[in-house]
PyMOL Python script that loads the backbone (N, CA, C, O; Angstrom):
from pymol import cmd

cmd.read_pdbstr("""\
ATOM      1  N   UNK A   1      71.536  41.710 143.542  1.00  0.00           N
ATOM      2  CA  UNK A   1      70.704  42.900 144.175  1.00  0.00           C
ATOM      3  C   UNK A   1      70.475  43.753 142.981  1.00  0.00           C
ATOM      4  O   UNK A   1      71.495  43.896 142.307  1.00  0.00           O
ATOM      5  N   UNK A   2      69.148  44.513 142.420  1.00  0.00           N
ATOM      6  CA  UNK A   2      69.079  45.508 141.362  1.00  0.00           C
ATOM      7  C   UNK A   2      69.784  46.873 141.788  1.00  0.00           C
ATOM      8  O   UNK A   2      69.741  47.182 142.979  1.00  0.00           O
ATOM      9  N   UNK A   3      70.354  47.605 140.985  1.00  0.00           N
ATOM     10  CA  UNK A   3      70.756  49.002 141.284  1.00  0.00           C
ATOM     11  C   UNK A   3      70.054  50.055 142.285  1.00  0.00           C
ATOM     12  O   UNK A   3      68.862  50.362 142.284  1.00  0.00           O
ATOM     13  N   UNK A   4      70.945  50.479 143.035  1.00  0.00           N
ATOM     14  CA  UNK A   4      69.982  51.180 143.809  1.00  0.00           C
ATOM     15  C   UNK A   4      69.700  52.620 142.847  1.00  0.00           C
ATOM     16  O   UNK A   4      70.540  53.171 142.135  1.00  0.00           O
ATOM     17  N   UNK A   5      68.121  53.084 143.075  1.00  0.00           N
ATOM     18  CA  UNK A   5      68.252  54.464 142.743  1.00  0.00           C
ATOM     19  C   UNK A   5      68.426  55.655 143.942  1.00  0.00           C
ATOM     20  O   UNK A   5      67.648  55.861 144.874  1.00  0.00           O
ATOM     21  N   UNK A   6      69.605  56.328 143.650  1.00  0.00           N
ATOM     22  CA  UNK A   6      69.672  57.080 145.003  1.00  0.00           C
ATOM     23  C   UNK A   6      69.410  58.724 144.472  1.00  0.00           C
ATOM     24  O   UNK A   6      70.104  59.388 143.702  1.00  0.00           O
ATOM     25  N   UNK A   7      68.183  59.092 145.165  1.00  0.00           N
ATOM     26  CA  UNK A   7      67.830  60.525 144.936  1.00  0.00           C
ATOM     27  C   UNK A   7      68.536  61.495 146.014  1.00  0.00           C
ATOM     28  O   UNK A   7      68.473  62.709 145.820  1.00  0.00           O
ATOM     29  N   UNK A   8      69.085  61.080 146.940  1.00  0.00           N
ATOM     30  CA  UNK A   8      69.476  61.964 147.874  1.00  0.00           C
ATOM     31  C   UNK A   8      71.021  62.144 147.842  1.00  0.00           C
ATOM     32  O   UNK A   8      71.708  61.144 147.636  1.00  0.00           O
ATOM     33  N   UNK A   9      71.529  63.187 148.007  1.00  0.00           N
ATOM     34  CA  UNK A   9      72.894  63.347 148.285  1.00  0.00           C
ATOM     35  C   UNK A   9      73.616  62.568 149.155  1.00  0.00           C
ATOM     36  O   UNK A   9      74.532  61.767 148.973  1.00  0.00           O
ATOM     37  N   UNK A  10      72.841  63.078 150.465  1.00  0.00           N
ATOM     38  CA  UNK A  10      73.410  62.609 151.899  1.00  0.00           C
ATOM     39  C   UNK A  10      73.766  60.950 151.565  1.00  0.00           C
ATOM     40  O   UNK A  10      74.861  60.512 151.918  1.00  0.00           O
ATOM     41  N   UNK A  11      72.920  60.187 150.966  1.00  0.00           N
ATOM     42  CA  UNK A  11      72.967  58.745 150.725  1.00  0.00           C
ATOM     43  C   UNK A  11      74.205  58.571 149.823  1.00  0.00           C
ATOM     44  O   UNK A  11      75.209  57.926 150.129  1.00  0.00           O
ATOM     45  N   UNK A  12      74.030  59.129 148.850  1.00  0.00           N
ATOM     46  CA  UNK A  12      75.474  59.063 148.037  1.00  0.00           C
ATOM     47  C   UNK A  12      76.648  59.566 148.613  1.00  0.00           C
ATOM     48  O   UNK A  12      77.662  59.103 148.092  1.00  0.00           O
ATOM     49  N   UNK A  13      76.835  60.356 149.512  1.00  0.00           N
ATOM     50  CA  UNK A  13      78.039  60.617 150.307  1.00  0.00           C
ATOM     51  C   UNK A  13      78.076  59.615 151.508  1.00  0.00           C
ATOM     52  O   UNK A  13      79.207  59.434 151.961  1.00  0.00           O
ATOM     53  N   UNK A  14      77.302  59.093 151.968  1.00  0.00           N
ATOM     54  CA  UNK A  14      77.061  57.661 152.757  1.00  0.00           C
ATOM     55  C   UNK A  14      77.444  56.704 152.071  1.00  0.00           C
ATOM     56  O   UNK A  14      78.001  55.830 152.735  1.00  0.00           O
ATOM     57  N   UNK A  15      77.359  56.490 150.843  1.00  0.00           N
ATOM     58  CA  UNK A  15      77.782  55.139 150.166  1.00  0.00           C
ATOM     59  C   UNK A  15      79.483  55.483 149.757  1.00  0.00           C
ATOM     60  O   UNK A  15      80.397  54.662 149.832  1.00  0.00           O
ATOM     61  N   UNK A  16      79.584  56.693 149.383  1.00  0.00           N
ATOM     62  CA  UNK A  16      81.078  56.781 148.992  1.00  0.00           C
ATOM     63  C   UNK A  16      82.147  56.713 150.358  1.00  0.00           C
ATOM     64  O   UNK A  16      83.340  56.422 150.279  1.00  0.00           O
ATOM     65  N   UNK A  17      81.377  57.068 151.669  1.00  0.00           N
ATOM     66  CA  UNK A  17      82.431  56.839 152.650  1.00  0.00           C
ATOM     67  C   UNK A  17      82.538  55.560 152.988  1.00  0.00           C
ATOM     68  O   UNK A  17      83.660  55.085 153.164  1.00  0.00           O
ATOM     69  N   UNK A  18      81.522  54.870 153.121  1.00  0.00           N
ATOM     70  CA  UNK A  18      81.731  53.298 153.185  1.00  0.00           C
ATOM     71  C   UNK A  18      82.729  52.572 152.310  1.00  0.00           C
ATOM     72  O   UNK A  18      83.645  51.813 152.629  1.00  0.00           O
ATOM     73  N   UNK A  19      82.293  53.026 151.040  1.00  0.00           N
ATOM     74  CA  UNK A  19      83.289  52.492 150.153  1.00  0.00           C
ATOM     75  C   UNK A  19      84.901  52.604 150.664  1.00  0.00           C
ATOM     76  O   UNK A  19      85.725  51.703 150.822  1.00  0.00           O
ATOM     77  N   UNK A  20      84.998  53.760 150.817  1.00  0.00           N
ATOM     78  CA  UNK A  20      86.443  54.542 150.878  1.00  0.00           C
ATOM     79  C   UNK A  20      86.767  53.624 152.507  1.00  0.00           C
ATOM     80  O   UNK A  20      87.952  53.724 152.827  1.00  0.00           O
ATOM     81  N   UNK A  21      86.129  53.008 153.252  1.00  0.00           N
ATOM     82  CA  UNK A  21      86.308  52.637 154.633  1.00  0.00           C
ATOM     83  C   UNK A  21      86.080  53.496 155.835  1.00  0.00           C
ATOM     84  O   UNK A  21      86.259  53.135 156.998  1.00  0.00           O
ATOM     85  N   UNK A  22      85.652  54.715 155.422  1.00  0.00           N
ATOM     86  CA  UNK A  22      85.585  56.017 156.518  1.00  0.00           C
ATOM     87  C   UNK A  22      84.172  55.684 157.334  1.00  0.00           C
ATOM     88  O   UNK A  22      83.010  55.893 156.984  1.00  0.00           O
ATOM     89  N   UNK A  23      84.711  55.075 158.578  1.00  0.00           N
ATOM     90  CA  UNK A  23      83.210  54.789 159.396  1.00  0.00           C
ATOM     91  C   UNK A  23      82.890  55.920 159.941  1.00  0.00           C
ATOM     92  O   UNK A  23      81.719  56.301 159.949  1.00  0.00           O
ATOM     93  N   UNK A  24      84.027  56.726 160.556  1.00  0.00           N
ATOM     94  CA  UNK A  24      83.364  57.981 160.804  1.00  0.00           C
ATOM     95  C   UNK A  24      82.463  58.943 160.325  1.00  0.00           C
ATOM     96  O   UNK A  24      81.509  59.400 160.954  1.00  0.00           O
ATOM     97  N   UNK A  25      82.847  59.264 159.048  1.00  0.00           N
ATOM     98  CA  UNK A  25      81.944  59.867 157.960  1.00  0.00           C
ATOM     99  C   UNK A  25      80.772  59.126 157.990  1.00  0.00           C
ATOM    100  O   UNK A  25      79.785  59.760 158.363  1.00  0.00           O
ATOM    101  N   UNK A  26      80.611  58.003 157.713  1.00  0.00           N
ATOM    102  CA  UNK A  26      79.323  57.259 157.433  1.00  0.00           C
ATOM    103  C   UNK A  26      78.780  57.199 158.630  1.00  0.00           C
ATOM    104  O   UNK A  26      77.565  57.066 158.478  1.00  0.00           O
ATOM    105  N   UNK A  27      79.070  57.231 159.765  1.00  0.00           N
ATOM    106  CA  UNK A  27      78.305  56.967 160.814  1.00  0.00           C
ATOM    107  C   UNK A  27      77.836  58.468 161.233  1.00  0.00           C
ATOM    108  O   UNK A  27      76.711  58.657 161.696  1.00  0.00           O
ATOM    109  N   UNK A  28      78.559  59.286 161.084  1.00  0.00           N
ATOM    110  CA  UNK A  28      77.823  61.120 161.247  1.00  0.00           C
ATOM    111  C   UNK A  28      76.715  61.225 160.079  1.00  0.00           C
ATOM    112  O   UNK A  28      75.843  62.074 160.264  1.00  0.00           O
ATOM    113  N   UNK A  29      76.640  60.355 158.738  1.00  0.00           N
ATOM    114  CA  UNK A  29      75.939  60.868 158.302  1.00  0.00           C
ATOM    115  C   UNK A  29      74.469  60.279 158.356  1.00  0.00           C
ATOM    116  O   UNK A  29      73.395  60.861 158.202  1.00  0.00           O
ATOM    117  N   UNK A  30      74.750  58.921 158.628  1.00  0.00           N
ATOM    118  CA  UNK A  30      73.630  58.168 159.224  1.00  0.00           C
ATOM    119  C   UNK A  30      72.593  59.094 160.504  1.00  0.00           C
ATOM    120  O   UNK A  30      71.383  59.296 160.604  1.00  0.00           O
ATOM    121  N   UNK A  31      73.842  59.498 161.370  1.00  0.00           N
ATOM    122  CA  UNK A  31      73.466  59.963 162.625  1.00  0.00           C
ATOM    123  C   UNK A  31      72.179  61.191 161.996  1.00  0.00           C
ATOM    124  O   UNK A  31      70.980  61.239 162.271  1.00  0.00           O
ATOM    125  N   UNK A  32      72.875  61.943 161.222  1.00  0.00           N
ATOM    126  CA  UNK A  32      72.208  63.144 160.878  1.00  0.00           C
ATOM    127  C   UNK A  32      70.780  62.857 160.099  1.00  0.00           C
ATOM    128  O   UNK A  32      69.760  63.488 160.377  1.00  0.00           O
ATOM    129  N   UNK A  33      70.829  61.921 159.181  1.00  0.00           N
ATOM    130  CA  UNK A  33      69.683  61.664 158.347  1.00  0.00           C
ATOM    131  C   UNK A  33      68.428  61.109 159.491  1.00  0.00           C
ATOM    132  O   UNK A  33      67.303  61.608 159.516  1.00  0.00           O
ATOM    133  N   UNK A  34      68.791  60.214 160.219  1.00  0.00           N
ATOM    134  CA  UNK A  34      67.762  59.534 161.523  1.00  0.00           C
ATOM    135  C   UNK A  34      67.320  60.863 162.396  1.00  0.00           C
ATOM    136  O   UNK A  34      66.167  61.077 162.771  1.00  0.00           O
ATOM    137  N   UNK A  35      68.516  61.760 162.662  1.00  0.00           N
ATOM    138  CA  UNK A  35      67.815  63.272 163.187  1.00  0.00           C
ATOM    139  C   UNK A  35      66.903  63.881 162.218  1.00  0.00           C
ATOM    140  O   UNK A  35      65.779  64.091 162.673  1.00  0.00           O
ATOM    141  N   UNK A  36      67.083  64.195 161.087  1.00  0.00           N
ATOM    142  CA  UNK A  36      66.188  64.874 160.317  1.00  0.00           C
ATOM    143  C   UNK A  36      65.148  64.241 160.417  1.00  0.00           C
ATOM    144  O   UNK A  36      64.173  64.992 160.435  1.00  0.00           O
ATOM    145  N   UNK A  37      64.831  62.856 160.513  1.00  0.00           N
ATOM    146  CA  UNK A  37      63.592  62.032 160.490  1.00  0.00           C
ATOM    147  C   UNK A  37      62.863  62.433 161.478  1.00  0.00           C
ATOM    148  O   UNK A  37      61.754  62.966 161.518  1.00  0.00           O
ATOM    149  N   UNK A  38      63.817  62.032 162.499  1.00  0.00           N
ATOM    150  CA  UNK A  38      63.018  62.244 164.255  1.00  0.00           C
ATOM    151  C   UNK A  38      62.670  63.675 164.194  1.00  0.00           C
ATOM    152  O   UNK A  38      61.703  63.861 164.934  1.00  0.00           O
ATOM    153  N   UNK A  39      63.022  64.679 163.667  1.00  0.00           N
ATOM    154  CA  UNK A  39      62.444  66.031 164.037  1.00  0.00           C
ATOM    155  C   UNK A  39      61.637  66.379 162.832  1.00  0.00           C
ATOM    156  O   UNK A  39      61.284  67.550 162.698  1.00  0.00           O
ATOM    157  N   UNK A  40      61.258  65.355 161.808  1.00  0.00           N
ATOM    158  CA  UNK A  40      60.245  65.812 160.740  1.00  0.00           C
ATOM    159  C   UNK A  40      60.588  66.817 159.675  1.00  0.00           C
ATOM    160  O   UNK A  40      59.822  67.478 158.975  1.00  0.00           O
ATOM    161  N   UNK A  41      62.256  66.786 159.707  1.00  0.00           N
ATOM    162  CA  UNK A  41      62.601  67.788 158.695  1.00  0.00           C
ATOM    163  C   UNK A  41      62.836  67.170 157.121  1.00  0.00           C
ATOM    164  O   UNK A  41      63.278  67.746 156.127  1.00  0.00           O
ATOM    165  N   UNK A  42      62.422  65.944 157.274  1.00  0.00           N
ATOM    166  CA  UNK A  42      62.769  65.017 156.057  1.00  0.00           C
ATOM    167  C   UNK A  42      61.387  64.218 155.928  1.00  0.00           C
ATOM    168  O   UNK A  42      61.052  63.701 156.994  1.00  0.00           O
ATOM    169  N   UNK A  43      60.387  63.973 154.702  1.00  0.00           N
ATOM    170  CA  UNK A  43      59.566  63.013 154.787  1.00  0.00           C
ATOM    171  C   UNK A  43      59.752  61.622 154.853  1.00  0.00           C
ATOM    172  O   UNK A  43      58.754  60.945 154.607  1.00  0.00           O
ATOM    173  N   UNK A  44      60.928  60.964 155.163  1.00  0.00           N
ATOM    174  CA  UNK A  44      61.248  59.494 155.582  1.00  0.00           C
ATOM    175  C   UNK A  44      61.638  58.926 154.044  1.00  0.00           C
ATOM    176  O   UNK A  44      61.782  57.709 153.922  1.00  0.00           O
ATOM    177  N   UNK A  45      61.785  59.667 153.042  1.00  0.00           N
ATOM    178  CA  UNK A  45      62.251  58.527 151.700  1.00  0.00           C
ATOM    179  C   UNK A  45      63.816  58.989 152.109  1.00  0.00           C
ATOM    180  O   UNK A  45      64.514  57.983 151.978  1.00  0.00           O
ATOM    181  N   UNK A  46      64.455  59.878 152.457  1.00  0.00           N
ATOM    182  CA  UNK A  46      66.002  59.606 152.730  1.00  0.00           C
ATOM    183  C   UNK A  46      66.094  58.732 153.547  1.00  0.00           C
ATOM    184  O   UNK A  46      66.874  57.873 153.136  1.00  0.00           O
ATOM    185  N   UNK A  47      65.520  58.406 154.920  1.00  0.00           N
ATOM    186  CA  UNK A  47      65.833  57.249 155.596  1.00  0.00           C
ATOM    187  C   UNK A  47      65.634  56.049 154.955  1.00  0.00           C
ATOM    188  O   UNK A  47      66.494  55.202 155.194  1.00  0.00           O
ATOM    189  N   UNK A  48      64.584  55.676 154.074  1.00  0.00           N
ATOM    190  CA  UNK A  48      64.263  54.298 153.355  1.00  0.00           C
ATOM    191  C   UNK A  48      65.702  54.205 152.515  1.00  0.00           C
ATOM    192  O   UNK A  48      66.469  53.243 152.545  1.00  0.00           O
ATOM    193  N   UNK A  49      65.870  55.352 151.812  1.00  0.00           N
ATOM    194  CA  UNK A  49      67.045  55.120 150.689  1.00  0.00           C
ATOM    195  C   UNK A  49      68.115  54.623 151.811  1.00  0.00           C
ATOM    196  O   UNK A  49      68.518  53.460 151.851  1.00  0.00           O
ATOM    197  N   UNK A  50      68.519  55.619 152.699  1.00  0.00           N
ATOM    198  CA  UNK A  50      69.745  55.116 153.639  1.00  0.00           C
ATOM    199  C   UNK A  50      69.871  53.758 153.961  1.00  0.00           C
ATOM    200  O   UNK A  50      70.932  53.152 154.112  1.00  0.00           O
ATOM    201  N   UNK A  51      68.398  53.179 154.089  1.00  0.00           N
ATOM    202  CA  UNK A  51      68.489  51.718 154.901  1.00  0.00           C
ATOM    203  C   UNK A  51      68.852  50.592 153.702  1.00  0.00           C
ATOM    204  O   UNK A  51      69.318  49.464 153.856  1.00  0.00           O
ATOM    205  N   UNK A  52      68.532  51.183 152.632  1.00  0.00           N
ATOM    206  CA  UNK A  52      68.696  50.279 151.572  1.00  0.00           C
ATOM    207  C   UNK A  52      70.241  50.149 151.444  1.00  0.00           C
ATOM    208  O   UNK A  52      70.912  49.141 151.225  1.00  0.00           O
ATOM    209  N   UNK A  53      70.635  51.468 151.643  1.00  0.00           N
ATOM    210  CA  UNK A  53      72.267  51.540 151.308  1.00  0.00           C
ATOM    211  C   UNK A  53      72.831  50.693 152.180  1.00  0.00           C
ATOM    212  O   UNK A  53      73.548  49.760 151.819  1.00  0.00           O
ATOM    213  N   UNK A  54      72.526  50.976 153.488  1.00  0.00           N
ATOM    214  CA  UNK A  54      73.143  50.366 154.585  1.00  0.00           C
ATOM    215  C   UNK A  54      73.176  48.596 154.345  1.00  0.00           C
ATOM    216  O   UNK A  54      74.122  47.826 154.510  1.00  0.00           O
ATOM    217  N   UNK A  55      72.022  48.364 153.978  1.00  0.00           N
ATOM    218  CA  UNK A  55      71.939  46.480 153.879  1.00  0.00           C
ATOM    219  C   UNK A  55      73.074  46.094 152.868  1.00  0.00           C
ATOM    220  O   UNK A  55      73.678  45.021 152.865  1.00  0.00           O
ATOM    221  N   UNK A  56      73.300  47.339 151.851  1.00  0.00           N
ATOM    222  CA  UNK A  56      73.997  46.591 150.561  1.00  0.00           C
ATOM    223  C   UNK A  56      75.475  46.845 150.626  1.00  0.00           C
ATOM    224  O   UNK A  56      76.250  45.995 150.188  1.00  0.00           O
ATOM    225  N   UNK A  57      76.047  48.333 151.320  1.00  0.00           N
ATOM    226  CA  UNK A  57      77.210  48.725 151.284  1.00  0.00           C
ATOM    227  C   UNK A  57      77.852  47.857 152.676  1.00  0.00           C
ATOM    228  O   UNK A  57      77.165  47.648 153.676  1.00  0.00           O
ATOM    229  N   UNK A  58      78.910  47.523 152.571  1.00  0.00           N
ATOM    230  CA  UNK A  58      79.977  47.502 153.769  1.00  0.00           C
ATOM    231  C   UNK A  58      81.043  47.989 153.835  1.00  0.00           C
ATOM    232  O   UNK A  58      81.691  48.043 152.791  1.00  0.00           O
ATOM    233  N   UNK A  59      81.542  48.448 154.895  1.00  0.00           N
ATOM    234  CA  UNK A  59      82.680  49.223 155.106  1.00  0.00           C
ATOM    235  C   UNK A  59      84.016  48.910 154.134  1.00  0.00           C
ATOM    236  O   UNK A  59      84.538  47.799 154.232  1.00  0.00           O
ATOM    237  N   UNK A  60      84.473  49.734 153.351  1.00  0.00           N
ATOM    238  CA  UNK A  60      85.501  49.202 152.787  1.00  0.00           C
ATOM    239  C   UNK A  60      85.403  48.413 151.673  1.00  0.00           C
ATOM    240  O   UNK A  60      86.368  47.796 151.222  1.00  0.00           O
ATOM    241  N   UNK A  61      84.166  48.384 151.136  1.00  0.00           N
ATOM    242  CA  UNK A  61      83.849  47.392 149.821  1.00  0.00           C
ATOM    243  C   UNK A  61      83.222  47.905 148.777  1.00  0.00           C
ATOM    244  O   UNK A  61      81.997  47.859 148.663  1.00  0.00           O
ATOM    245  N   UNK A  62      84.000  48.436 147.928  1.00  0.00           N
ATOM    246  CA  UNK A  62      83.733  48.920 146.552  1.00  0.00           C
ATOM    247  C   UNK A  62      83.134  48.223 145.706  1.00  0.00           C
ATOM    248  O   UNK A  62      83.743  47.793 144.726  1.00  0.00           O
ATOM    249  N   UNK A  63      81.569  47.917 145.947  1.00  0.00           N
ATOM    250  CA  UNK A  63      81.236  47.254 144.620  1.00  0.00           C
ATOM    251  C   UNK A  63      80.531  48.091 143.690  1.00  0.00           C
ATOM    252  O   UNK A  63      80.213  47.654 142.585  1.00  0.00           O
TER     253      UNK A  63
END
""", "prot")
cmd.dss("prot")
cmd.show_as("cartoon", "prot")
cmd.util.cbc("prot")
cmd.orient("prot")
């Protein structure tokens, strides 16, 4: 899979938490990003980026 271009700090933080195996933090970040999208605080690019990261990175897997 090609490298992801990460432009949002929240997604970088999500990936770092997943690599550490920190399910609590990664879950919190995911919930915050979804809430921002649902309340129209973001244009959706953050959520798309997070979705790609969710598909690629697994808990405790340092890729």
